C-alpha positions as CSV (number, residue, x, y, z in Angstrom):
1,M,-93.1,66.7,83.7
2,F,-96.8,65.9,83.9
3,R,-96.2,64.0,87.2
4,T,-94.3,67.0,88.6
5,L,-97.1,69.4,87.7
6,L,-99.8,67.2,89.2
7,L,-97.8,66.8,92.4
8,S,-97.4,70.6,92.7
9,L,-101.2,71.1,92.3
10,L,-101.9,68.5,94.9
11,L,-99.4,70.0,97.4
12,A,-100.9,73.5,96.7
13,G,-104.4,72.4,97.9
14,P,-107.8,73.5,96.5
15,V,-108.2,77.0,94.9
16,M,-110.3,79.2,97.1
17,A,-113.3,80.7,95.3
18,Q,-113.9,84.5,95.6
19,T,-116.6,85.6,97.9
20,H,-118.7,88.8,98.3
21,D,-120.6,90.1,101.3
22,V,-124.0,91.5,100.5
23,T,-124.2,95.1,101.9
24,P,-126.6,97.9,101.1
25,S,-125.4,100.8,98.9
26,D,-126.8,104.2,98.0
27,L,-128.1,104.5,94.5
28,A,-129.1,107.8,92.8
29,D,-132.7,107.7,91.5
30,R,-132.6,109.3,88.1
31,K,-135.5,110.8,86.2
32,A,-135.7,111.4,82.5
33,V,-137.2,114.8,81.5
34,F,-137.3,117.0,78.5
35,A,-135.3,120.2,78.5
36,T,-135.3,123.0,75.9
37,V,-132.5,125.2,74.7
38,E,-133.1,128.7,75.9
39,S,-131.2,132.0,76.0
40,V,-130.3,133.4,79.4
41,D,-131.8,136.8,78.3
42,T,-134.2,137.7,75.5
43,L,-134.0,141.4,74.7
44,T,-136.1,143.6,72.5
45,A,-134.7,146.3,70.2
46,R,-137.3,149.2,70.3
47,T,-137.7,152.5,68.6
48,R,-136.9,155.7,70.5
49,I,-138.9,158.0,68.2
50,G,-142.0,157.8,66.1
51,G,-141.7,157.6,62.4
52,T,-141.4,155.2,59.4
53,I,-138.9,152.4,59.1
54,V,-136.8,153.2,56.0
55,D,-133.9,150.8,56.5
56,L,-134.0,147.3,58.0
57,M,-130.6,145.8,58.5
58,V,-131.3,142.3,60.0
59,D,-133.4,139.2,59.4
60,E,-134.3,136.2,61.5
61,G,-131.2,134.2,62.4
62,D,-128.7,137.0,62.0
63,M,-126.0,137.5,64.6
64,V,-125.6,141.0,66.0
65,A,-123.2,142.7,68.3
66,A,-124.2,145.1,71.1
67,G,-124.8,148.6,69.6
68,D,-125.3,147.4,66.0
69,V,-127.9,149.3,64.0
70,V,-130.9,147.0,63.5
71,A,-133.1,149.5,61.7
72,R,-133.5,153.2,61.0
73,V,-136.7,155.2,61.7
74,V,-137.3,158.5,60.0
75,N,-139.8,161.1,61.2
76,E,-140.6,163.4,58.2
77,Q,-141.4,166.2,60.5
78,M,-137.9,166.4,61.9
79,A,-136.2,167.8,58.8
80,P,-138.4,171.0,58.6
81,Q,-138.0,171.5,62.3
82,I,-134.2,171.3,62.1
83,A,-134.2,173.6,59.1
84,A,-136.3,176.2,61.0
85,A,-134.1,175.9,64.1
86,T,-131.0,176.4,61.9
87,S,-132.5,179.5,60.2
88,Q,-133.4,181.0,63.6
89,A,-129.9,180.4,64.9
90,A,-128.4,182.0,61.8
91,S,-130.7,185.1,62.2
92,L,-129.8,185.5,65.8
93,D,-126.1,185.2,65.0
94,A,-126.4,188.0,62.5
95,E,-128.2,190.2,65.0
96,L,-125.6,189.5,67.6
97,A,-122.8,190.5,65.2
98,Q,-124.6,193.8,64.6
99,A,-125.2,194.4,68.3
100,R,-121.5,193.8,69.0
101,D,-120.6,196.4,66.3
102,D,-123.0,198.9,67.9
103,L,-121.4,198.2,71.4
104,K,-117.9,198.8,69.9
105,R,-119.0,202.1,68.4
106,A,-120.7,203.2,71.6
107,E,-117.6,202.5,73.6
108,D,-115.5,204.5,71.1
109,L,-117.9,207.5,71.4
110,L,-117.9,207.2,75.1
111,T,-114.1,207.6,75.3
112,R,-114.4,210.8,73.2
113,G,-117.1,212.2,75.4
114,I,-119.8,212.3,72.8
115,I,-122.4,210.0,74.4
116,A,-123.3,209.1,78.0
117,Q,-122.5,205.8,79.8
118,T,-126.2,204.9,79.6
119,R,-126.0,204.3,75.9
120,V,-123.0,201.9,76.4
121,D,-124.9,200.0,79.1
122,Q,-127.9,199.6,76.7
123,A,-125.6,198.2,74.0
124,Q,-124.0,195.7,76.4
125,T,-127.5,194.5,77.5
126,A,-128.5,194.0,73.9
127,V,-125.4,191.9,73.3
128,A,-126.0,189.8,76.4
129,V,-129.7,189.2,75.5
130,L,-128.8,188.1,71.9
131,E,-126.0,185.8,73.2
132,G,-128.5,184.1,75.4
133,R,-131.2,183.7,72.6
134,L,-128.5,182.4,70.2
135,A,-127.3,179.8,72.7
136,S,-130.9,178.7,73.4
137,A,-131.6,178.4,69.6
138,R,-128.5,176.3,69.1
139,Q,-129.4,174.0,72.0
140,S,-132.9,173.6,70.5
141,R,-131.4,172.7,67.2
142,D,-129.0,170.2,68.9
143,V,-132.0,168.5,70.6
144,L,-133.8,168.1,67.3
145,V,-130.6,166.7,65.6
146,Q,-130.2,164.2,68.5
147,Q,-133.8,163.1,68.2
148,E,-133.2,162.5,64.5
149,R,-130.1,160.4,65.4
150,E,-132.2,158.4,67.8
151,G,-134.1,157.1,64.8
152,E,-131.3,154.4,64.7
153,V,-132.6,151.3,66.4
154,L,-129.7,149.7,68.2
155,A,-129.2,146.1,69.3
156,P,-129.3,146.1,73.2
157,A,-126.8,143.1,73.4
158,A,-124.8,140.6,71.4
159,G,-126.8,137.6,70.2
160,R,-129.0,136.1,67.5
161,V,-132.1,137.7,66.0
162,L,-135.1,135.5,66.8
163,D,-137.9,137.5,65.3
164,V,-138.3,140.7,63.3
165,K,-141.5,142.3,64.6
166,S,-141.8,145.2,62.1
167,P,-141.0,145.0,58.4
168,M,-139.7,147.8,56.3
169,G,-142.2,150.7,55.8
170,S,-143.9,150.1,59.1
171,V,-145.2,153.3,60.9
172,M,-143.8,153.1,64.4
173,M,-144.6,154.8,67.7
174,P,-141.9,155.5,70.3
175,G,-141.1,152.3,72.3
176,E,-142.6,149.8,69.8
177,P,-140.5,146.6,69.2
178,V,-138.6,146.1,66.0
179,A,-136.7,142.8,66.7
180,I,-136.3,140.2,69.4
181,I,-132.7,139.2,70.2
182,A,-131.5,136.2,72.2
183,S,-128.3,136.8,74.0
184,D,-125.3,134.6,73.0
185,H,-125.4,132.8,76.4
186,Y,-127.5,129.6,76.1
187,L,-128.7,127.0,78.7
188,L,-131.0,124.1,79.1
189,R,-134.4,124.8,80.8
190,L,-135.9,121.9,82.6
191,N,-139.6,121.4,83.7
192,L,-140.1,119.0,86.6
193,P,-143.1,117.8,88.5
194,E,-143.5,119.8,91.7
195,R,-142.9,116.7,93.9
196,H,-139.2,117.0,92.9
197,A,-139.0,120.7,94.0
198,R,-137.2,120.0,97.2
199,S,-134.9,117.2,95.8
200,I,-133.0,119.4,93.3
201,A,-130.7,122.3,94.1
202,E,-128.1,124.5,92.5
203,G,-124.9,122.6,91.7
204,D,-126.6,119.3,91.0
205,E,-125.3,117.5,87.9
206,I,-127.5,116.5,85.0
207,E,-126.7,114.1,82.1
208,V,-127.6,114.9,78.5
209,A,-129.0,111.8,76.8
210,G,-126.5,110.4,74.2
211,A,-125.5,112.7,71.4
212,A,-129.0,114.3,71.1
213,L,-127.6,117.7,70.1
214,G,-124.3,116.6,68.5
215,G,-120.9,115.7,69.6
216,E,-119.8,119.2,70.4
217,V,-122.4,119.5,73.2
218,G,-121.2,118.5,76.7
219,Q,-122.6,115.2,78.0
220,T,-123.1,116.6,81.5
221,G,-124.2,119.9,82.9
222,V,-124.8,121.7,86.2
223,I,-128.0,123.3,87.5
224,R,-127.3,127.0,87.9
225,Q,-130.8,128.2,89.1
226,V,-134.0,126.7,90.5
227,Y,-136.9,129.1,90.1
228,P,-139.1,129.5,93.3
229,L,-142.4,129.7,91.3
230,I,-144.4,126.6,90.7
231,Q,-146.8,126.9,87.7
232,N,-149.4,124.2,86.6
233,G,-147.8,121.7,89.0
234,R,-144.3,122.0,87.6
235,I,-141.1,123.7,88.7
236,T,-138.5,125.2,86.4
237,A,-134.7,124.9,86.6
238,D,-131.8,126.1,84.4
239,A,-128.7,124.1,83.7
240,E,-125.4,125.1,82.2
241,V,-124.2,122.8,79.4
242,G,-121.3,123.6,77.1
243,G,-121.6,123.9,73.3
244,L,-125.2,125.1,73.0
245,G,-124.6,128.3,71.1
246,S,-125.2,127.0,67.6
247,Y,-128.6,125.3,68.3
248,F,-132.1,126.5,67.8
249,V,-133.8,128.3,70.7
250,G,-136.6,126.0,71.9
251,E,-134.9,122.8,70.6
252,R,-135.8,119.9,72.9
253,V,-133.5,117.2,74.4
254,R,-133.9,114.4,76.9
255,V,-131.8,114.8,80.1
256,Y,-131.4,112.7,83.3
257,I,-131.5,114.4,86.7
258,T,-131.1,112.8,90.1
259,V,-134.3,113.4,92.2
260,D,-133.6,111.1,95.1
261,T,-131.3,108.4,96.5
262,R,-132.3,105.0,97.8
263,Q,-130.6,102.0,99.4
264,V,-130.2,99.0,97.2
265,I,-128.2,95.8,97.0
266,I,-125.5,95.8,94.3
267,I,-123.3,92.9,93.5
268,P,-120.5,92.4,90.8
269,R,-121.6,90.9,87.5
270,D,-119.2,88.0,87.8
271,F,-121.3,86.5,90.6
272,I,-124.3,86.1,88.4
273,T,-125.0,83.2,86.0
274,T,-127.9,82.9,83.6
275,R,-129.6,79.6,82.6
276,F,-132.8,79.1,80.8
277,G,-133.7,82.8,81.1
278,N,-133.3,82.9,84.9
279,D,-130.5,84.6,86.8
280,F,-128.7,82.7,89.6
281,V,-126.2,83.5,92.4
282,T,-124.4,81.0,94.6
283,L,-125.2,81.6,98.3
284,Q,-122.8,80.3,101.0
285,T,-124.6,78.6,103.9
286,A,-123.6,76.7,107.0
287,D,-124.2,73.4,105.2
288,G,-122.3,74.5,102.1
289,T,-123.5,76.4,99.1
290,R,-126.8,76.6,97.2
291,E,-128.1,78.5,94.2
292,V,-130.9,81.0,94.4
293,V,-132.8,82.9,91.8
294,V,-132.4,86.7,91.8
295,L,-134.3,89.5,90.0
296,L,-131.9,92.0,88.4
297,G,-132.4,95.7,88.2
298,E,-130.4,98.6,86.9
299,E,-126.8,98.2,85.7
300,T,-124.4,100.5,87.6
301,A,-120.7,101.3,87.6
302,D,-120.2,99.0,90.6
303,G,-122.3,96.0,89.3
304,V,-125.9,95.1,89.0
305,E,-128.8,96.1,91.3
306,I,-130.6,93.1,92.9
307,L,-134.3,93.7,93.3
308,A,-135.2,90.4,95.0
309,G,-133.6,87.2,96.1
310,L,-130.9,88.5,98.5
311,S,-130.7,90.1,101.9
312,T,-128.2,92.2,103.7
313,G,-125.6,89.9,105.4
314,D,-125.7,87.1,102.8
315,K,-122.4,85.8,101.5
316,L,-122.0,85.0,97.8
317,V,-119.5,82.6,96.2
318,Q,-118.3,83.3,92.7
319,P,-119.3,80.4,90.4
């Protein structure tokens, strides 16, 4: 059996070693930068009337829905004004009822020929005037009631309360802020040196470093906006990454972004041997093969980048 196996190997001839032609490849040049978790929109819940905060319904970190009551502001002058408007409307209502009775009696006397048409016309005019005054008084009261209702400070959108600006008992003017609310849509905000301004664009992919924010956060994201304003030598871009909703606004994380591409030589790892701390590859020449020392660079999905030792057109033999 051994002789048969040996004979078959001799007849099969020598085993051809695998070869690899050295060609240039495009490699993305990535840069590590810090990004912060930010809300797409940061909104302010403001007062609509002046007064004193008598109820405060939220605290920092609370989640709110759009239209939720954040606080209630009471203007102590509103109650007496509403009471006065209500009394005026009630008085005019009583006068109108009396005027209508007078008009009814005048019309009855006119049909019997006791009074002239002029008296009836005067009674009708008095009723019309009182109806107009009563409608105006009721509208004035409705305005005051609506102003009192506007003491409710409403959340402008759904999100998380970042900061409560005014504690209970604060005296507020119209338009003053009560709470800062971050919308429930979060993203990563990147700050890059201005030299990379023209090398990034919407739709570019970024990579989130490891599990910096936890396993539920996506490992990759996409740039959704590049801001056209450069400040202090830096440009800002926003990236969409899934799973950011439960993290702190302003939390920092390292991300990698492609800022350029360059041509490099990449060879499979199997063609490299390491001895005494040096890396070697076997180069095929016209006279046979010889080993050369190479300088390794970045590991990629296709192999290892070669920084020095090889040139385009070289042919490698697997050791």
